C-alpha atoms as one frame of an Amber mdcrd trajectory, in Angstrom:
protein
   0.000   0.000   0.000   1.343   3.429  -0.966   1.980   5.732   1.984   0.013
   8.992   1.936   2.916  10.797   3.608   5.303   9.756   0.847   2.816  10.845
  -1.806   2.426  14.184   0.004   6.167  14.880  -0.183   6.287  13.690  -3.783
   3.574  16.128  -4.844   5.183  18.956  -2.840   8.429  18.312  -4.716   6.567
  18.182  -8.033   4.802  21.463  -7.282   8.100  23.176  -6.399   9.827  21.719
  -9.458   6.984  22.806 -11.758   6.903  26.326 -10.276  10.647  26.735 -10.836
  10.351  25.468 -14.410   7.451  27.830 -15.159   9.540  30.718 -13.814  12.506
  29.655 -15.947  10.540  29.183 -19.192   8.817  32.570 -18.850  11.937  34.313
 -20.137  12.657  31.965 -23.034  12.107  32.631 -26.733  11.746  29.944 -29.360
  15.153  28.856 -30.659  16.177  28.095 -34.227  16.257  24.373 -33.408  12.755
  24.478 -31.889  11.395  26.518 -34.808  12.782  23.925 -37.227  10.902  21.183
 -35.360   7.722  23.280 -35.266   7.696  23.978 -39.024   8.953  20.531 -40.078
   6.800  17.858 -41.710   7.623  15.378 -38.947   4.816  13.920 -36.857   5.984
  16.019 -33.910   5.909  19.189 -36.000   2.435  18.389 -37.321   1.206  17.684
 -33.802   2.617  20.957 -32.436   1.074  23.001 -35.259  -2.282  21.315 -34.692
  -2.129  22.195 -30.994  -1.225  25.780 -31.929  -4.278  25.960 -34.199  -6.433
  25.199 -31.156  -4.704  27.130 -28.365  -2.870  29.790 -30.353   0.714  30.154
 -31.546   2.519  30.653 -28.244   5.746  28.995 -27.179   4.469  29.039 -23.580
   1.581  26.786 -24.621   3.929  24.450 -26.481   6.400  24.316 -23.609   3.508
  23.525 -21.260   3.015  20.249 -23.157   6.557  19.173 -22.343   6.195  20.343
 -18.745   3.117  18.104 -18.372   5.064  15.194 -19.864   7.896  15.933 -17.426
   5.464  15.693 -14.491   4.111  12.403 -15.875   7.677  11.107 -16.250   8.476
  11.973 -12.624   5.396  10.018 -11.486   6.349   7.086 -13.718   9.841   7.063
 -12.195   8.192   6.763  -8.788   5.940   3.912  -9.978   8.873   2.050 -11.538
  10.974   2.560  -8.399   8.348   0.744  -6.318   9.443  -2.486  -8.066  13.173
  -1.718  -7.646  13.520  -0.178  -4.169  12.447  -1.649  -0.830  11.316   1.565
   0.870   8.724   3.970  -0.491  10.702   6.886   0.947  13.587   5.831  -1.332
  11.187   5.997  -4.292  10.336   9.594  -3.389  14.048  10.450  -3.189  14.560
   8.814  -6.586  11.771  10.809  -8.209  13.043  14.083  -6.700  16.596  13.348
  -7.825  15.347  12.579 -11.329  13.215  15.717 -11.690  16.105  17.988 -10.666
  18.769  16.459 -12.932  20.148  19.250 -15.172  19.405  17.340 -18.373  15.870
  16.525 -17.249  15.226  20.185 -16.383  16.387  21.258 -19.841  14.249  18.626
 -21.574  11.213  19.920 -19.647  11.909  23.503 -20.730  12.526  23.133 -24.453
  10.673  21.698 -27.432  12.424  18.440 -28.263  11.903  14.722 -28.653  13.787
  13.867 -25.438  10.839  14.190 -23.047   8.626  12.182 -25.419  11.288   9.457
 -25.635  11.528   9.296 -21.835   7.736   9.151 -21.461   7.184   6.187 -23.788
  10.289   4.356 -22.553   9.117   4.619 -18.941   5.701   3.291 -19.928   7.357
   0.329 -21.658   9.551  -0.347 -18.583   6.460  -0.096 -16.346   4.624  -2.622
 -18.533   7.652  -4.952 -18.702   7.865  -4.972 -14.894   4.262  -6.179 -14.827
   4.678  -8.645 -17.734   2.188  -6.810 -19.939   3.771  -7.877 -23.263   0.684
  -7.112 -25.377   0.477  -3.520 -24.123   4.241  -3.214 -24.626   3.748  -4.084
 -28.277   1.009  -1.485 -28.656   3.183   1.194 -27.014   6.124   0.297 -29.232
   3.871   0.684 -32.260   2.967   4.187 -31.067   6.667   5.060 -30.695   7.027
   4.559 -34.434   5.254   7.920 -34.849   8.340   9.504 -33.248  10.725   6.696
 -34.152  14.013   8.597 -34.604  15.086   8.834 -30.918  14.058   5.263 -30.038
  16.797   3.214 -31.716  18.591   2.612 -28.386  15.352   1.252 -26.907  14.751
  -1.066 -29.869  18.318  -2.404 -29.699  17.990  -2.926 -25.942  14.779  -4.931
 -26.390  16.509  -7.146 -28.946  19.608  -7.680 -26.754  17.513  -8.268 -23.630
  15.500 -10.906 -25.467  18.628 -12.630 -26.779  20.365 -12.542 -23.376  17.324
 -14.049 -21.610  16.497 -16.440 -24.476  13.128 -14.803 -24.852  12.341 -15.357
 -28.542   9.265 -13.095 -28.568  11.152 -10.201 -26.980  14.142 -10.648 -29.312
  11.893 -10.838 -32.382  10.001  -7.727 -31.249  13.277  -5.832 -30.914  14.506
  -6.995 -34.343  11.250  -5.946 -36.007  11.430  -2.526 -34.326  15.039  -2.065
 -35.491  14.099  -2.961 -39.075  11.151  -0.559 -38.951  13.408   2.188 -37.552
  15.943   1.686 -40.357  13.174   1.784 -42.953  11.762   5.031 -41.532  15.026
   6.832 -40.752  17.905   5.196 -42.573  21.474   5.280 -41.261  23.772   8.251
 -41.805  27.477   7.366 -41.811  28.887   9.764 -44.388  31.565  12.355 -43.904
  35.172  12.233 -42.807  35.723  10.072 -39.709  36.497  12.200 -36.666  36.355
  11.449 -32.969  33.918  13.236 -30.651  34.223  10.820 -27.737  35.375  13.409
 -25.176  32.762  15.909 -26.366  30.011  13.328 -25.845  31.346  12.377 -22.420
  31.385  16.047 -21.401  27.735  16.487 -22.415  26.720  13.338 -20.533  28.512
  14.717 -17.455  26.647  18.018 -17.810  23.297  16.244 -18.123  23.815  14.255
 -14.910  26.230  16.638 -13.140  29.865  15.419 -13.195  30.085  13.318 -10.028
  26.671  11.769 -10.558  27.722  10.746 -14.068  30.766   8.964 -12.623  28.441
   7.079 -10.280  26.167   6.257 -13.235  29.117   4.590 -15.006  30.124   2.803
 -11.790  26.592   1.440 -11.312  26.409   0.137 -14.879  29.771  -1.613 -14.397
  28.889  -3.006 -10.953  25.693  -4.604 -12.235  27.543  -5.933 -15.287  29.958
  -7.961 -13.147  27.944  -8.698  -9.989  24.175  -8.452 -10.341  21.203  -9.485
 -12.432  20.897  -7.594 -15.734  17.441  -6.067 -15.774  15.569  -4.580 -18.724
  16.312  -1.069 -17.452  20.029  -1.885 -17.237  20.012  -3.097 -20.841  18.343
   0.131 -22.014  20.845   2.467 -20.348  23.875   0.326 -21.160  22.881   0.003
 -24.812  22.272   3.744 -25.092  25.609   4.886 -23.694  27.514   1.999 -25.317
  26.245   2.696 -28.839  26.645   6.449 -28.317  30.284   6.150 -27.242  31.114
   3.763 -30.098  29.614   6.110 -32.701  31.301   9.116 -31.065  34.684   7.626
 -31.881  33.931   8.149 -35.568  31.429  10.991 -35.929  29.392  13.627 -34.138
  26.319  11.968 -32.619  22.881  13.446 -32.000  22.952  12.910 -28.237  19.201
  13.540 -27.966  18.813  10.007 -29.331  20.749   8.470 -26.413  20.624  10.741
 -23.353  16.947  10.093 -22.439  17.669   6.394 -21.949  20.429   7.096 -19.437
  18.736   9.568 -17.077  15.985   7.016 -16.390  18.596   4.790 -14.714  18.297
   6.849 -11.501  16.185   4.221  -9.599  18.938   1.629  -9.971  21.627   4.139
  -8.966  19.677   4.966  -5.802  19.194   1.266  -5.019  22.920   0.510  -5.356
  23.811   3.496  -3.183  21.398   2.662  -0.362  22.384  -1.022  -0.457  26.007
  -0.044   0.083  25.146   2.637   2.660  22.821   0.527   4.814  25.058  -2.541
   4.752  27.536  -0.612   6.930  27.299   0.186  10.605  26.442   3.857  11.358
  29.997   4.719  12.433  31.345   3.565   9.057  28.955   5.684   6.974  30.871
   8.968   7.262  32.541   8.734   3.851  29.204   7.966   2.180  27.630  11.001
   3.859  30.455  13.341   2.825  30.403  12.135  -0.791  26.594  12.434  -0.892
  26.713  16.021   0.368  29.340  16.957  -2.243  27.424  15.259  -5.088  24.101
  16.855  -4.110  25.727  20.281  -3.651  27.205  20.190  -7.174  23.889  18.909
  -8.541  22.024  21.748  -6.807  24.414  24.365  -8.232  24.013  22.972 -11.761
  20.231  22.772 -11.471  19.840  26.264 -10.007  22.079  27.639 -12.762  19.629
  26.290 -15.344  16.534  27.525 -13.510  17.872  31.028 -12.852  19.902  31.229
 -16.054  18.664  34.723 -16.941  20.575  36.282 -14.041  23.890  35.062 -15.461
  23.751  37.919 -17.997  24.630  40.267 -15.144  28.044  38.630 -14.809  28.984
  38.115 -18.461  31.004  40.602 -20.483  29.862  38.933 -23.696  26.173  37.950
 -23.439  26.490  35.773 -26.554  28.595  33.352 -24.464  25.566  32.580 -22.272
  24.574  28.912 -22.687  20.892  29.904 -23.155  21.565  32.823 -25.520  20.093
  30.945 -28.495  16.809  30.719 -26.542  16.656  34.481 -25.984  16.055  37.670
 -27.996  13.544  36.501 -30.651  10.387  37.209 -28.617  11.564  40.650 -27.474
  12.751  41.523 -30.971   9.414  40.509 -32.529   7.527  42.644 -30.000   9.742
  45.638 -30.752   9.164  45.263 -34.500   5.401  45.053 -33.946   5.546  48.205
 -31.823   7.082  49.908 -34.859   4.243  48.591 -37.055   6.587  46.238 -38.926
   5.179  42.786 -39.739   7.625  41.824 -42.503  11.391  41.867 -42.394  14.336
  40.598 -44.444  17.040  38.967 -42.332  19.127  35.782 -42.128  17.257  32.474
 -42.375  17.971  31.371 -38.779  16.464  34.530 -37.289  13.683  34.697 -39.898
  12.192  31.327 -38.945  12.232  32.327 -35.256  10.503  35.645 -35.979   7.974
  33.842 -38.170   6.717  31.996 -35.090   5.856  35.374 -33.530   4.036  36.626
 -36.622   6.881  38.475 -38.388   7.008  37.222 -41.974   9.930  37.401 -44.410
  10.061  40.164 -47.007   8.822  43.738 -46.861  10.743  46.998 -47.227  13.032
  46.626 -44.175  16.203  44.635 -43.524  17.453  43.561 -40.111  21.087  42.848
 -39.285  23.491  42.792 -36.356  26.196  44.431 -38.462  26.456  48.120 -37.694
  25.258  50.301 -40.555  24.861  54.055 -40.951  21.444  55.713 -41.338  19.685
  52.739 -39.717  17.488  52.522 -36.671  18.958  50.774 -33.643  17.045  48.105
 -31.726  18.545  47.053 -28.406  17.413  43.977 -26.518  18.075  44.203 -22.788
  17.764  42.075 -19.686  18.100  43.658 -16.247  19.036  46.968 -17.928  21.962
  45.275 -19.665  22.059  45.166 -23.471  22.458  41.576 -24.658  21.917  42.156
 -28.402  21.841  45.093 -30.833  20.102  45.027 -34.223  20.102  47.552 -37.058
  16.822  48.150 -38.875  17.321  49.597 -42.366  14.967  50.758 -45.090  15.633
  49.099 -48.439
């Protein structure tokens, strides 16, 4: 029976997490990457445009979809943890740790396939824990609508089936892999070049550095000592394939990262097993390491949530990690205030402005290169100019 007290603390944590995310997303503009997804002919793009036709073209509305999915993912992590951890309080800790991971926070803030990949993968893990193979098949069929980021999951299903001599599971994984290849193909062109260290650095940023080290340790520990669960196969396959490909080419990490952050329940189980197997007087090192890890995690997470305030400390605002998610909304509003609804500018900025109702063309050009006899548009945050544009009559 699920404890009401544990559920109370879980929902308090979810409410706090959601409030912080809403605060953080309030200052974001749509990025070039997000605009590309929105205007693409992919199923995700079509779905987002359909939602916009109902609720209006607002990035806040679109981001709210991914925030809702993030909340659902946090609850699914809790439900999955109930089958992995002995104490319900540990499940609450797991869910809180998951929802405040830097990479998870980012995926909840931006328009991407990562949160969708996590959502369907967690459902499949939940169904596998309860031996609901038929519903697993139905869910896997639905994932084909957003098939690109799911290759690691399909490979893991195949390998898990082979390892456990489960012919149905292995065949299901093989069929999913074939379907993925048919829908997406395999890109391996270009000059071979290693990006292994770059990929490792991004993984470390997604988890926070020390937590990523523990993630690797947990994968290795289970590999040599413990039973290999379905969740272990998913995370191991994801990071293994990603690292192998990174030795040759730049990899779209969005395809692999979602399947690693969901490994948190197992990481928490391994930690508490080690911690509680020792007498209280021998737990000092564990406590010190935990405090250091959580402190670094908190700093990384708070940096993402309150990212806007970093502009106050940067000499070059363009070096801000969230700069590509800023400016467009404020710029569009300034152009509308000047009764300008069409502008000629570079393609990356044009598609972002299009989302806010500023079409391409017209009798004005917009550039960041200083030009004489042009109007100046300055975009500021906290009374600090972060971008300057020059509006010129053709």
